[in-house]
N, C-alpha and C positions, 0 to 999 in steps of 0.2 A: 718068601713076607718079611716083612722089616719089620722085626718086635720093636726096637731101639732107636730113638732120633739120631742124628749125627752126631750132635752137641753132644748128646749120652754118650752115644760111643768113643768121640775125641777125648771128651771131659775122662771116662774111666780108663782109657788107654794111656792118655798122653802127661795125665797129673802128675809133676814132679820129675819129669824125662825132658820135657824141654821147655824153654822160656816161654813162646807162646806159641799161636797159630791163627791162621785167619784163613775163612775160606775166600776163594776167588772164585772170578769166571776164567774159564782155560783157554777161552779165547784172548785173555788179557796177557798169556805167555807169550815173552819175546823169543822169538827162533829168528837166528841169522847164522847165515854161512859163516860170517868170519871166525864163528866160536867154535866150531870145529876144525876150521883151519888154524886158527891159534891150538888148539888140541895137537896137530901134526908138528906146526911149525914153533914151538913156545915152551912145550911139557917135554919132561923126561919120562913122562910113563906111558909115550904114543906106542901104541903094539903092544904093550907089556900085559895086557889085561881083557879077557871077554869081554868088560865092562864096556872098554876103552875103542876110538877107532882106532884101524879099520874094521871092527867088527860091531860096533853099536850102530843103531837107525841113522843116516843122514838126516840133516834139518828136511829136507822136503817130507819125508815119511812121518817124522816128528809132527810138522805142520798139519799133515793130514792126519793123523791121530789125536791130535789135542779136537780137531774140529767133532770128533765122534762123541766127545762130553760135554757134561753143562754143569759139571760142577767141581771144584778141586778145592785144594787147601796146598796152602805150605807152612811148613814145621820150621821153625826157629830154633836154634840151638847155639848159644855164643861159647866160646871154649874148644874144647877138645870135640872134633867129630868123629870120633872112632864108633860110637856105638850106634851113630844115628841112621845108619844103614838098615841095624837089625829095628829099633824104635819103627822106623818107617815101613820094614816090611812086616815085621809084628802088626803094627795099623790097617794094613792092606788085606792080611790075614782075617781079621777082625772085622773089618768092613765085607770080605767077601762073603764069610761066614754069617753074617747079619744080615744078607740079601742084597747087598752092592756088589754084584757079581763083575761089576767091570770095573773094581777098585786096581790100580795100580800107581806100585810107589815108584819113583825117580828122584834120588838122591843124588846130593852135589858133592864132588871130587873122586876120585879114585876109589876101587874096590880094595878094601886091607885085608880081604878072607883069607888069601892064600898068599904066602910071600916066598918064592916069587909064582905069579900065575902060571900054571901047568899048559896054560893054551891050549887044551886038550876041552874038544866036546866028548860026553857032556862035562859042564863045569861041574865041581866040586861041591857047591853050594847053591845049587838053583833056589833054595829056599829065600836067599838071600841076596845073591847075586842079582843087581838090575846095573842097566847103562846108567852113568850118571845125569845130570842135566846139562852138563858142560859137553860132555860125549854127544848129546843129538843135538846138538847147535842150541838149545835154549841158554839165551844171556842173562843169568842170575841176576847180576847188579840191576840192569834195568827193569829185569819183573820185579823182584822184590823192593826196590825203591818206589812202584809203584802205588805201595800199602805203607808206606813208612819204616820198612824194618830197614834196622842200620846195615849199612854195608859199606870198608872199606881197600883196598887194598893193604894187604899185609906187608908193612915195608921192614919191619924187624921182630925180631922173637920178644920183643917185647910189647907188639901190640897184640891186642885180643881178637882172635879171629872171627866171622860169625860163620855159621854153616846151617843150609836150608835143604830141604827136601821140597818136592813136591809131589802131593797126593793126590792122585786123578780120582773120581769115584763114582759121575754116570752120568 
């Protein structure tokens, strides 16, 4: 039984931790084969973590999974993404315990929980380890721009990056 509304849960869990969030339709999430291909041929983290390709779900599987959800949210955190994974997975757990049993967090960027990742199952941090949006084929740029969130290519260390997490709800 769901005791709190989604807005109440999000406000209680996220206030002071993220800049903003927005509820979205999961069918608006852009999934493309090129994104995962770019992980393989453009990212030095390829095959370096259990949350990245080739260990993460392929775009076709991601598209099918998104069809099973009717509600989702995007979390936005400018600056350091370091704890966005924990924020998103803590929200996932809170949603689950509040009756939203399908809740699933998918943060952006590589997993930073172990350095280096031992690449052994079971994962040392299953409570926080989730595949990144990019690793699953999600075009983060196209997806967040639909909702007027800021995102640009970070061209130098003086540019402030923007990090996102996708929360699938029900």
